[in-house]
Structure formats: structure tokens, C-alpha cells
C-alpha positions as CSV (number, residue, x, y, z in Angstrom):
1,M,72.5,195.6,-18.1
2,P,72.4,192.5,-20.4
3,R,70.5,189.5,-18.9
4,E,72.8,186.8,-17.5
5,K,72.4,183.4,-19.2
6,V,72.0,180.1,-17.4
7,V,75.4,178.3,-17.0
8,R,76.2,174.8,-16.0
9,I,78.9,173.8,-13.4
10,W,79.7,170.2,-13.0
11,D,81.6,170.4,-9.7
12,E,81.1,172.5,-6.6
13,R,83.4,175.5,-6.5
14,E,84.3,178.0,-3.9
15,V,84.7,181.7,-4.6
16,I,86.9,183.7,-2.2
17,Y,85.9,187.4,-1.9
18,S,88.5,190.1,-2.4
19,P,88.6,193.0,0.1
20,K,86.9,195.2,-2.6
21,R,84.0,192.7,-2.9
22,W,83.5,192.7,0.9
23,R,83.5,196.5,0.8
24,Y,80.8,196.5,-1.9
25,L,78.7,194.1,0.2
26,R,79.1,196.2,3.3
27,E,78.2,199.4,1.5
28,K,75.1,198.0,-0.2
29,R,73.9,196.4,3.0
30,E,74.3,199.7,4.9
31,K,72.3,201.4,2.3
32,A,69.6,198.7,2.4
33,L,69.4,198.8,6.2
34,G,68.8,202.5,6.2
35,I,65.8,202.1,3.9
36,M,64.5,199.0,5.7
37,E,64.6,200.8,9.0
38,R,62.2,203.3,7.5
39,L,60.0,200.5,6.5
40,A,60.4,198.4,9.6
41,Q,56.6,198.4,10.4
42,F,56.1,196.5,7.2
43,D,58.6,193.6,7.8
44,P,60.7,194.3,4.7
45,W,62.9,191.7,3.0
46,L,66.2,192.3,1.4
47,Y,66.5,189.9,-1.5
48,G,68.9,188.9,-4.3
49,S,72.6,189.1,-4.4
50,V,72.9,191.6,-1.5
51,A,71.1,189.0,0.7
52,R,73.3,186.2,-0.5
53,G,76.5,188.2,-0.6
54,D,77.7,187.6,-4.2
55,V,77.6,191.3,-5.1
56,R,79.4,193.2,-7.8
57,R,79.9,197.0,-8.0
58,D,76.8,197.3,-10.1
59,S,74.5,194.9,-8.1
60,D,71.1,196.2,-7.3
61,V,69.7,196.8,-3.8
62,D,66.3,195.2,-3.9
63,I,63.8,195.4,-1.0
64,F,60.4,193.7,-0.9
65,I,57.4,194.2,1.4
66,P,55.8,190.7,1.6
67,Y,52.1,191.7,2.0
68,R,49.7,194.2,0.7
69,V,49.4,197.6,2.6
70,P,48.1,200.9,1.5
71,A,50.7,202.3,-0.9
72,Y,50.6,205.8,0.6
73,L,51.9,204.5,3.9
74,I,55.0,203.1,2.1
75,E,55.4,206.4,0.4
76,L,55.2,208.3,3.6
77,A,57.9,206.1,5.2
78,L,60.1,206.8,2.2
79,E,59.4,210.6,2.0
80,G,62.3,212.4,0.4
81,L,63.8,209.3,-1.2
82,I,61.4,208.6,-4.0
83,T,62.6,209.3,-7.6
84,R,60.2,207.3,-9.7
85,R,57.1,205.1,-9.2
86,R,55.9,202.3,-11.4
87,I,53.3,199.5,-11.6
88,V,54.7,196.2,-13.1
89,M,53.1,192.9,-14.0
90,A,55.4,190.4,-15.7
91,T,52.7,188.4,-17.5
92,P,48.8,188.3,-17.1
93,W,49.4,185.5,-14.6
94,H,51.9,187.2,-12.4
95,L,51.7,189.4,-9.3
96,I,50.8,193.0,-9.8
97,K,53.5,195.1,-8.0
98,G,54.2,198.6,-7.1
99,I,57.8,199.7,-7.5
100,I,59.4,202.7,-5.9
101,E,62.8,203.7,-7.3
102,V,65.1,205.3,-4.7
103,D,68.0,205.7,-7.1
104,E,69.5,203.9,-10.1
105,E,70.4,200.7,-8.2
106,T,67.8,200.7,-5.3
107,T,64.1,199.8,-5.5
108,V,61.3,199.0,-3.0
109,T,58.7,196.6,-4.4
110,F,55.4,195.8,-2.8
111,P,52.3,193.8,-3.9
112,L,49.2,195.7,-5.1
113,I,47.1,192.6,-4.7
114,E,47.3,189.8,-2.2
115,P,50.4,187.6,-3.0
116,T,50.2,183.8,-3.1
117,D,52.6,181.6,-1.2
118,R,54.2,180.7,-4.5
119,E,54.8,184.3,-5.4
120,L,56.4,184.9,-2.0
121,E,58.6,181.8,-2.5
122,F,60.0,183.5,-5.6
123,Y,61.8,185.9,-3.3
124,R,63.1,183.2,-1.0
125,W,64.3,181.3,-4.1
126,G,66.7,184.2,-4.8
127,G,67.7,184.6,-1.2
128,A,65.8,186.9,1.3
129,V,66.7,188.2,4.7
130,G,64.7,190.4,7.2
131,I,65.8,193.5,8.9
132,S,67.2,191.6,12.0
133,E,69.3,189.4,9.8
134,V,70.7,192.4,7.9
135,R,71.6,194.0,11.3
136,A,73.3,190.8,12.3
137,K,75.2,190.7,8.9
138,R,73.7,187.3,8.1
139,R,73.7,186.0,4.6
140,V,71.5,183.3,3.2
141,P,71.6,180.8,0.3
142,G,69.8,181.7,-2.9
143,V,69.9,181.1,-6.6
144,N,71.2,183.7,-9.0
145,K,70.0,184.5,-12.6
146,K,72.5,182.0,-14.0
147,L,70.7,179.2,-12.2
148,I,73.6,178.7,-9.8
149,L,72.9,178.0,-6.1
150,I,75.0,180.4,-4.0
151,V,75.8,179.1,-0.4
152,P,77.6,181.7,1.8
153,T,80.8,180.8,3.6
154,E,83.1,182.7,5.9
155,R,85.5,183.4,3.0
156,G,82.9,184.1,0.3
157,H,80.5,181.5,-1.2
158,V,80.2,178.1,-2.7
159,E,78.5,177.6,-6.1
160,R,76.5,174.5,-6.8
161,E,74.5,173.2,-9.8
162,V,70.7,173.5,-9.6
163,I,69.6,171.5,-12.6
164,G,69.3,167.8,-11.6
165,R,69.4,168.7,-7.9
166,E,66.0,170.4,-7.6
167,S,64.9,168.6,-4.4
168,E,68.2,169.3,-2.6
169,V,68.0,172.9,-3.6
170,A,64.4,173.2,-2.4
171,K,65.4,171.9,1.0
172,I,68.4,174.2,1.3
173,L,66.3,177.3,0.5
174,G,63.2,176.2,2.5
175,V,60.9,176.4,-0.6
176,S,58.7,173.9,-2.5
177,V,60.4,171.8,-5.1
178,D,57.6,173.1,-7.5
179,I,59.0,176.7,-7.4
180,V,62.5,175.3,-8.1
181,R,61.3,173.3,-11.1
182,E,59.2,176.3,-12.3
183,R,62.2,178.7,-12.2
184,V,64.5,176.1,-13.9
185,H,61.9,175.8,-16.7
186,V,61.4,179.6,-17.1
187,L,65.1,180.5,-17.1
188,T,66.2,177.7,-19.5
189,R,63.3,178.3,-21.8
190,R,64.1,182.1,-21.8
191,D,67.6,181.2,-22.9
192,S,66.3,179.1,-25.9
193,I,63.6,181.5,-27.2
194,G,64.6,184.8,-25.7
195,R,62.8,187.0,-23.2
196,T,59.4,188.5,-24.1
197,G,58.4,191.9,-22.9
198,I,56.9,192.8,-19.6
199,Y,53.1,192.8,-19.8
200,I,52.6,196.0,-17.8
201,N,55.3,198.5,-16.9
202,E,53.7,201.9,-16.4
203,E,54.9,205.0,-14.6
204,V,52.6,206.4,-11.9
205,P,52.2,210.2,-12.4
206,D,53.2,212.4,-9.5
207,W,49.6,213.5,-9.0
208,M,48.2,210.0,-8.8
209,G,48.3,207.3,-6.1
210,F,49.2,203.7,-6.8
211,E,45.7,202.4,-6.2
212,E,44.2,205.0,-8.5
213,A,46.6,204.2,-11.2
214,L,45.9,200.5,-10.8
215,K,42.2,201.1,-11.1
216,A,42.8,203.0,-14.4
217,I,44.7,200.1,-15.7
218,A,42.1,197.6,-14.6
219,D,39.3,199.6,-16.2
220,R,40.9,199.1,-19.6
221,D,42.6,195.7,-19.2
222,P,40.4,192.6,-18.5
223,N,43.4,190.5,-17.3
224,V,44.3,193.1,-14.6
225,R,40.6,193.6,-13.7
226,R,40.1,189.8,-13.2
227,K,43.3,189.6,-11.1
228,V,42.2,192.5,-8.9
229,R,38.7,191.0,-8.4
230,E,40.2,187.6,-7.5
231,R,42.7,188.9,-4.9
232,G,41.6,192.5,-4.0
233,G,43.8,195.5,-4.5
234,I,41.8,198.6,-5.1
């Protein structure tokens, strides 16, 4: 799917959902809840458009576990659902994550090293809800990839500008203004120079565990090795 570009909106606007859109949201949340219930012991978050509500037919179902646990426990909880496993690190300065793909639209992501508060704020920036909120059909505000703040309403959602309102957006999302400024900088810069490749995106072989695969990467890559030594992970 092509990456969505940052857009500017000068006035607040309301989007009213069609019955079809409400159906997409219900179906994707039901799917997410089934997976989250398997992972309940790890306090999973549902994040992104399915947490906010502004879904499309092709929207991904993204689940995140917000702290480091042995990967095999996650795999046991998802037994029978796993189609692919990967280790991803966006840049040498970012969190090292394990990703389990359930199907083409559904992933479970978890940290392979201890995440920082800033790294956890990234998920709340996009909108994140826990399992109890999914059960209660609660939606939360978050910012989409076009840098538009999505605020849920009973009829759909309201869209607001982020650029120039960083402090207000931070307060609405319950995150630091620093993460808002950082994401504005990253996304607007990406529009001007284009996106660079992901630093690490490696498939984990069927016969190897996540931690073993991470050790193999760390043995050959000093940036990964330093990150693991700083924050643990093997």
C-alpha cells in the first residue's frame, strides 16, 4: 500500500461513518479482541485506526505488547495462528521488535529489548486501547499517517490539524509534546526527502526462536549489539 502523505486541513471537519464503515470497524475489532484475549496475560494494546475508528476495508489490525516478555510465551498463546515471524528495527536508534504475522492484515508486535517511555508514547500517539476498552467498544483519539488528529464522535470522527497545535494535541492524547514534535518532524521530513529503508527487517526461521535470531544479528551488527547491551534482550 502506498504511504499516505501529510495533508493540511485549515478547519475542523466532521466525518460521518456509513453503515459499511461501521461494519468494517466492528469486524476488525472482533478479530482483534479474539487475538487479544489469547494474549490477555500480557496486557496487549490495539493501536492505530482500529483503536481510533477511522478504518477502511484494507486497514490493518495492529496489536502491541507494551513490555518485554519471553517470545516463546507469546508464540504459545498464538499457537495455530502464526504465519510469519520477523525482527524489525526501523533505524539504529529505534526499538528492536519482534513481529508475528497472523494474516495479511493482522500483526502482533512486541519489544525484544526494554522499551523506553518515548517508544511507548509512539503507540499512544496513534491511538491505543487495552482489552477492556475493546470489549466496551471504546474508541480513542490518535493521529493518523497524514498527520491529522482523529477524535471519535458518536457519528464517526472529527479531524483536526496537528501542525501548529502540538501542545493541544499532546494534552488530548496524554503524551509529551516532545513526541508530537518529533513525529511532525519525521513525517514532514519524509514527505520532502522520501522514506529510507528499514534498518533491519529479517525473517525468523521456523527452527529458530526470536532471542536466538536476535543474538545472531547482534553478533554481526555493532549497532544492535550496543542496543541489546544497553537495554537487555537476549
